[in-house]
N, CA, C and O atoms as a GROMACS GRO file, in nm:
protein
  328
    1MET      N    1   8.296  10.169   9.276
    1MET     CA    2   8.324  10.268   9.360
    1MET      C    3   8.348  10.397   9.270
    1MET      O    4   8.395  10.392   9.157
    2THR      N    5   8.314  10.501   9.330
    2THR     CA    6   8.321  10.625   9.251
    2THR      C    7   8.444  10.714   9.287
    2THR      O    8   8.477  10.722   9.405
    3ALA      N    9   8.510  10.779   9.194
    3ALA     CA   10   8.612  10.865   9.207
    3ALA      C   11   8.564  11.003   9.252
    3ALA      O   12   8.650  11.082   9.291
    4ARG      N   13   8.444  11.035   9.249
    4ARG     CA   14   8.388  11.152   9.276
    4ARG      C   15   8.376  11.171   9.436
    4ARG      O   16   8.301  11.098   9.500
    5PRO      N   17   8.448  11.264   9.494
    5PRO     CA   18   8.427  11.280   9.638
    5PRO      C   19   8.292  11.281   9.701
    5PRO      O   20   8.193  11.332   9.648
    6LEU      N   21   8.292  11.223   9.816
    6LEU     CA   22   8.159  11.221   9.874
    6LEU      C   23   8.176  11.298  10.014
    6LEU      O   24   8.268  11.272  10.092
    7LYS      N   25   8.082  11.387  10.037
    7LYS     CA   26   8.073  11.480  10.150
    7LYS      C   27   8.004  11.397  10.264
    7LYS      O   28   7.892  11.349  10.251
    8ARG      N   29   8.083  11.385  10.380
    8ARG     CA   30   8.029  11.327  10.507
    8ARG      C   31   8.039  11.426  10.616
    8ARG      O   32   8.125  11.513  10.603
    9SER      N   33   7.971  11.428  10.713
    9SER     CA   34   7.976  11.497  10.842
    9SER      C   35   8.060  11.436  10.958
    9SER      O   36   8.047  11.319  10.992
   10LEU      N   37   8.143  11.522  11.016
   10LEU     CA   38   8.229  11.463  11.119
   10LEU      C   39   8.217  11.554  11.248
   10LEU      O   40   8.191  11.672  11.229
   11THR      N   41   8.230  11.517  11.351
   11THR     CA   42   8.218  11.593  11.478
   11THR      C   43   8.375  11.600  11.527
   11THR      O   44   8.433  11.497  11.562
   12LEU      N   45   8.433  11.717  11.527
   12LEU     CA   46   8.574  11.732  11.594
   12LEU      C   47   8.558  11.826  11.716
   12LEU      O   48   8.529  11.945  11.715
   13ARG      N   49   8.582  11.752  11.814
   13ARG     CA   50   8.590  11.810  11.962
   13ARG      C   51   8.470  11.902  11.979
   13ARG      O   52   8.480  12.017  12.021
   14GLY      N   53   8.344  11.837  11.941
   14GLY     CA   54   8.217  11.888  11.967
   14GLY      C   55   8.154  11.985  11.854
   14GLY      O   56   8.040  12.030  11.864
   15HIS      N   57   8.240  12.012  11.745
   15HIS     CA   58   8.205  12.103  11.640
   15HIS      C   59   8.176  12.010  11.508
   15HIS      O   60   8.254  11.925  11.467
   16ARG      N   61   8.072  12.037  11.460
   16ARG     CA   62   8.054  11.960  11.330
   16ARG      C   63   8.111  12.019  11.212
   16ARG      O   64   8.105  12.141  11.195
   17THR      N   65   8.162  11.946  11.134
   17THR     CA   66   8.220  11.986  10.999
   17THR      C   67   8.200  11.886  10.885
   17THR      O   68   8.164  11.772  10.913
   18SER      N   69   8.221  11.922  10.756
   18SER     CA   70   8.193  11.817  10.654
   18SER      C   71   8.337  11.804  10.589
   18SER      O   72   8.422  11.893  10.592
   19VAL      N   73   8.350  11.692  10.537
   19VAL     CA   74   8.480  11.652  10.474
   19VAL      C   75   8.432  11.579  10.333
   19VAL      O   76   8.341  11.497  10.324
   20SER      N   77   8.507  11.626  10.237
   20SER     CA   78   8.477  11.544  10.102
   20SER      C   79   8.599  11.461  10.066
   20SER      O   80   8.707  11.516  10.045
   21LEU      N   81   8.582  11.324  10.058
   21LEU     CA   82   8.688  11.234  10.030
   21LEU      C   83   8.613  11.147   9.933
   21LEU      O   84   8.490  11.137   9.936
   22GLU      N   85   8.698  11.080   9.840
   22GLU     CA   86   8.658  10.968   9.750
   22GLU      C   87   8.621  10.840   9.839
   22GLU      O   88   8.682  10.817   9.944
   23GLU      N   89   8.524  10.761   9.794
   23GLU     CA   90   8.474  10.652   9.871
   23GLU      C   91   8.588  10.561   9.913
   23GLU      O   92   8.583  10.508  10.024
   24ALA      N   93   8.695  10.539   9.829
   24ALA     CA   94   8.803  10.454   9.864
   24ALA      C   95   8.882  10.516   9.970
   24ALA      O   96   8.944  10.435  10.039
   25PHE      N   97   8.893  10.631   9.998
   25PHE     CA   98   8.956  10.697  10.110
   25PHE      C   99   8.856  10.691  10.246
   25PHE      O  100   8.902  10.674  10.358
   26TRP      N  101   8.715  10.709  10.219
   26TRP     CA  102   8.644  10.690  10.337
   26TRP      C  103   8.645  10.540  10.398
   26TRP      O  104   8.642  10.523  10.520
   27GLN      N  105   8.649  10.432  10.308
   27GLN     CA  106   8.671  10.300  10.334
   27GLN      C  107   8.795  10.269  10.423
   27GLN      O  108   8.802  10.201  10.525
   28GLU      N  109   8.896  10.342  10.353
   28GLU     CA  110   9.028  10.313  10.430
   28GLU      C  111   9.049  10.388  10.570
   28GLU      O  112   9.119  10.344  10.661
   29PHE      N  113   8.979  10.501  10.572
   29PHE     CA  114   8.970  10.581  10.689
   29PHE      C  115   8.896  10.505  10.800
   29PHE      O  116   8.939  10.504  10.916
   30ARG      N  117   8.793  10.447  10.767
   30ARG     CA  118   8.720  10.379  10.877
   30ARG      C  119   8.782  10.248  10.923
   30ARG      O  120   8.771  10.210  11.039
   31ALA      N  121   8.850  10.175  10.825
   31ALA     CA  122   8.947  10.052  10.848
   31ALA      C  123   9.050  10.098  10.952
   31ALA      O  124   9.056  10.039  11.059
   32ILE      N  125   9.131  10.201  10.926
   32ILE     CA  126   9.222  10.258  11.006
   32ILE      C  127   9.192  10.272  11.153
   32ILE      O  128   9.251  10.222  11.249
   33ALA      N  129   9.068  10.367  11.147
   33ALA     CA  130   9.008  10.396  11.285
   33ALA      C  131   8.967  10.264  11.354
   33ALA      O  132   8.987  10.251  11.474
   34SER      N  133   8.918  10.178  11.293
   34SER     CA  134   8.873  10.040  11.351
   34SER      C  135   8.987   9.960  11.404
   34SER      O  136   8.974   9.904  11.512
   35GLU      N  137   9.099   9.951  11.334
   35GLU     CA  138   9.220   9.897  11.370
   35GLU      C  139   9.269   9.950  11.505
   35GLU      O  140   9.308   9.879  11.597
   36LYS      N  141   9.262  10.080  11.504
   36LYS     CA  142   9.309  10.179  11.632
   36LYS      C  143   9.223  10.160  11.739
   36LYS      O  144   9.260  10.189  11.852
   37GLY      N  145   9.094  10.108  11.714
   37GLY     CA  146   8.993  10.097  11.821
   37GLY      C  147   8.936  10.228  11.853
   37GLY      O  148   8.900  10.255  11.967
   38ILE      N  149   8.929  10.312  11.756
   38ILE     CA  150   8.864  10.452  11.779
   38ILE      C  151   8.767  10.487  11.688
   38ILE      O  152   8.758  10.415  11.588
   39SER      N  153   8.690  10.583  11.698
   39SER     CA  154   8.593  10.625  11.592
   39SER      C  155   8.660  10.715  11.492
   39SER      O  156   8.769  10.767  11.515
   40ILE      N  157   8.594  10.732  11.381
   40ILE     CA  158   8.656  10.811  11.264
   40ILE      C  159   8.656  10.966  11.320
   40ILE      O  160   8.738  11.048  11.281
   41ASN      N  161   8.572  10.990  11.398
   41ASN     CA  162   8.557  11.127  11.453
   41ASN      C  163   8.687  11.161  11.543
   41ASN      O  164   8.751  11.266  11.536
   42GLU      N  165   8.713  11.055  11.624
   42GLU     CA  166   8.844  11.071  11.707
   42GLU      C  167   8.962  11.075  11.623
   42GLU      O  168   9.049  11.159  11.646
   43LEU      N  169   8.975  10.990  11.525
   43LEU     CA  170   9.089  10.996  11.433
   43LEU      C  171   9.094  11.113  11.363
   43LEU      O  172   9.206  11.164  11.355
   44ALA      N  173   8.992  11.178  11.302
   44ALA     CA  174   8.989  11.297  11.230
   44ALA      C  175   9.020  11.399  11.331
   44ALA      O  176   9.085  11.494  11.285
   45ALA      N  177   8.991  11.405  11.460
   45ALA     CA  178   9.028  11.510  11.536
   45ALA      C  179   9.174  11.521  11.567
   45ALA      O  180   9.229  11.630  11.584
   46ALA      N  181   9.236  11.406  11.573
   46ALA     CA  182   9.380  11.379  11.613
   46ALA      C  183   9.459  11.441  11.482
   46ALA      O  184   9.556  11.516  11.495
   47ILE      N  185   9.404  11.399  11.349
   47ILE     CA  186   9.460  11.435  11.233
   47ILE      C  187   9.451  11.597  11.214
   47ILE      O  188   9.538  11.663  11.157
   48ASP      N  189   9.344  11.646  11.266
   48ASP     CA  190   9.322  11.784  11.253
   48ASP      C  191   9.401  11.871  11.354
   48ASP      O  192   9.431  11.989  11.333
   49ALA      N  193   9.430  11.803  11.462
   49ALA     CA  194   9.518  11.884  11.577
   49ALA      C  195   9.666  11.878  11.514
   49ALA      O  196   9.742  11.970  11.542
   50ASP      N  197   9.711  11.772  11.430
   50ASP     CA  198   9.833  11.780  11.391
   50ASP      C  199   9.867  11.832  11.260
   50ASP      O  200   9.984  11.835  11.225
   51ARG      N  201   9.774  11.874  11.186
   51ARG     CA  202   9.786  11.926  11.050
   51ARG      C  203   9.835  12.069  11.068
   51ARG      O  204   9.804  12.131  11.170
   52GLY      N  205   9.905  12.122  10.979
   52GLY     CA  206   9.949  12.270  10.968
   52GLY      C  207   9.828  12.341  10.904
   52GLY      O  208   9.739  12.288  10.837
   53VAL      N  209   9.842  12.480  10.937
   53VAL     CA  210   9.730  12.555  10.878
   53VAL      C  211   9.737  12.579  10.725
   53VAL      O  212   9.642  12.636  10.671
   54GLU      N  213   9.852  12.536  10.648
   54GLU     CA  214   9.840  12.539  10.511
   54GLU      C  215   9.787  12.423  10.448
   54GLU      O  216   9.787  12.415  10.325
   55SER      N  217   9.739  12.328  10.523
   55SER     CA  218   9.657  12.203  10.487
   55SER      C  219   9.523  12.193  10.522
   55SER      O  220   9.489  12.213  10.638
   56GLY      N  221   9.437  12.162  10.427
   56GLY     CA  222   9.294  12.147  10.442
   56GLY      C  223   9.278  12.007  10.524
   56GLY      O  224   9.367  11.922  10.524
   57LEU      N  225   9.158  11.994  10.592
   57LEU     CA  226   9.145  11.863  10.669
   57LEU      C  227   9.128  11.738  10.571
   57LEU      O  228   9.175  11.628  10.597
   58ALA      N  229   9.060  11.764  10.463
   58ALA     CA  230   9.056  11.653  10.364
   58ALA      C  231   9.179  11.617  10.310
   58ALA      O  232   9.198  11.497  10.291
   59SER      N  233   9.268  11.697  10.282
   59SER     CA  234   9.414  11.684  10.238
   59SER      C  235   9.486  11.616  10.339
   59SER      O  236   9.560  11.523  10.305
   60ALA      N  237   9.476  11.650  10.465
   60ALA     CA  238   9.549  11.594  10.575
   60ALA      C  239   9.506  11.455  10.611
   60ALA      O  240   9.587  11.377  10.662
   61ILE      N  241   9.384  11.421  10.586
   61ILE     CA  242   9.332  11.283  10.596
   61ILE      C  243   9.390  11.198  10.496
   61ILE      O  244   9.445  11.091  10.521
   62ARG      N  245   9.375  11.252  10.369
   62ARG     CA  246   9.429  11.169  10.250
   62ARG      C  247   9.582  11.134  10.273
   62ARG      O  248   9.618  11.019  10.249
   63VAL      N  249   9.672  11.223  10.317
   63VAL     CA  250   9.805  11.217  10.336
   63VAL      C  251   9.827  11.113  10.454
   63VAL      O  252   9.912  11.024  10.442
   64TYR      N  253   9.753  11.126  10.561
   64TYR     CA  254   9.753  11.040  10.684
   64TYR      C  255   9.713  10.901  10.632
   64TYR      O  256   9.780  10.807  10.674
   65ILE      N  257   9.627  10.877  10.557
   65ILE     CA  258   9.592  10.739  10.505
   65ILE      C  259   9.698  10.690  10.415
   65ILE      O  260   9.734  10.572  10.427
   66LEU      N  261   9.758  10.774  10.320
   66LEU     CA  262   9.863  10.716  10.249
   66LEU      C  263   9.975  10.676  10.335
   66LEU      O  264  10.033  10.569  10.318
   67SER      N  265  10.010  10.763  10.432
   67SER     CA  266  10.128  10.715  10.527
   67SER      C  267  10.103  10.596  10.600
   67SER      O  268  10.200  10.525  10.628
   68GLN      N  269   9.977  10.558  10.641
   68GLN     CA  270   9.957  10.437  10.701
   68GLN      C  271   9.944  10.328  10.604
   68GLN      O  272   9.951  10.219  10.661
   69ILE      N  273   9.927  10.320  10.482
   69ILE     CA  274   9.924  10.223  10.388
   69ILE      C  275  10.061  10.198  10.356
   69ILE      O  276  10.099  10.082  10.342
   70LYS      N  277  10.153  10.309  10.342
   70LYS     CA  278  10.294  10.284  10.310
   70LYS      C  279  10.355  10.215  10.426
   70LYS      O  280  10.435  10.123  10.408
   71ALA      N  281  10.319  10.258  10.547
   71ALA     CA  282  10.384  10.200  10.664
   71ALA      C  283  10.354  10.051  10.673
   71ALA      O  284  10.439   9.970  10.711
   72ARG      N  285  10.224  10.016  10.637
   72ARG     CA  286  10.201   9.864  10.630
   72ARG      C  287  10.278   9.787  10.532
   72ARG      O  288  10.307   9.670  10.555
   73GLN      N  289  10.314   9.848  10.419
   73GLN     CA  290  10.396   9.788  10.301
   73GLN      C  291  10.544   9.784  10.332
   73GLN      O  292  10.620   9.708  10.271
   74ARG      N  293  10.584   9.867  10.428
   74ARG     CA  294  10.728   9.875  10.439
   74ARG      C  295  10.791   9.746  10.520
   74ARG      O  296  10.750   9.714  10.632
   75PRO      N  297  10.884   9.682  10.459
   75PRO     CA  298  10.932   9.555  10.520
   75PRO      C  299  10.980   9.598  10.668
   75PRO      O  300  11.005   9.712  10.705
   76VAL      N  301  10.985   9.484  10.742
   76VAL     CA  302  11.015   9.512  10.891
   76VAL      C  303  11.171   9.560  10.893
   76VAL      O  304  11.212   9.635  10.981
   77SER      N  305  11.244   9.516  10.802
   77SER     CA  306  11.394   9.558  10.808
   77SER      C  307  11.403   9.709  10.782
   77SER      O  308  11.497   9.771  10.832
   78ASP      N  309  11.316   9.769  10.712
   78ASP     CA  310  11.314   9.901  10.673
   78ASP      C  311  11.247   9.995  10.783
   78ASP      O  312  11.259  10.117  10.780
   79ALA      N  313  11.185   9.934  10.869
   79ALA     CA  314  11.124  10.012  10.997
   79ALA      C  315  11.223  10.092  11.063
   79ALA      O  316  11.333  10.042  11.086
   80PRO      N  317  11.189  10.238  11.105
   80PRO     CA  318  11.281  10.295  11.184
   80PRO      C  319  11.304  10.220  11.312
   80PRO      O  320  11.218  10.148  11.362
   81SER      N  321  11.420  10.240  11.362
   81SER     CA  322  11.464  10.181  11.498
   81SER      C  323  11.450  10.286  11.613
   81SER      O  324  11.457  10.406  11.585
   82ASN      N  325  11.433  10.255  11.713
   82ASN     CA  326  11.426  10.340  11.829
   82ASN      C  327  11.565  10.361  11.886
   82ASN      O  328  11.581  10.431  11.986
   0.00000   0.00000   0.00000
């Protein structure tokens, strides 16, 4: 697996864009989308809609992936209650 970012094209709400992520992030991004039953384009569009203007899309995707991994690792007793 390479640490060098790989550029891939995504379609966000009908508009093509390219995003550069390391292969490990692309793999995890695809796995998260699959777990949610959506395409990576749909997941990227949701992340894009939620990110602030000070954050680039690639950075927002990386932070999202990290948050998902951390949420999986959190013991059930540490999960926020409703």
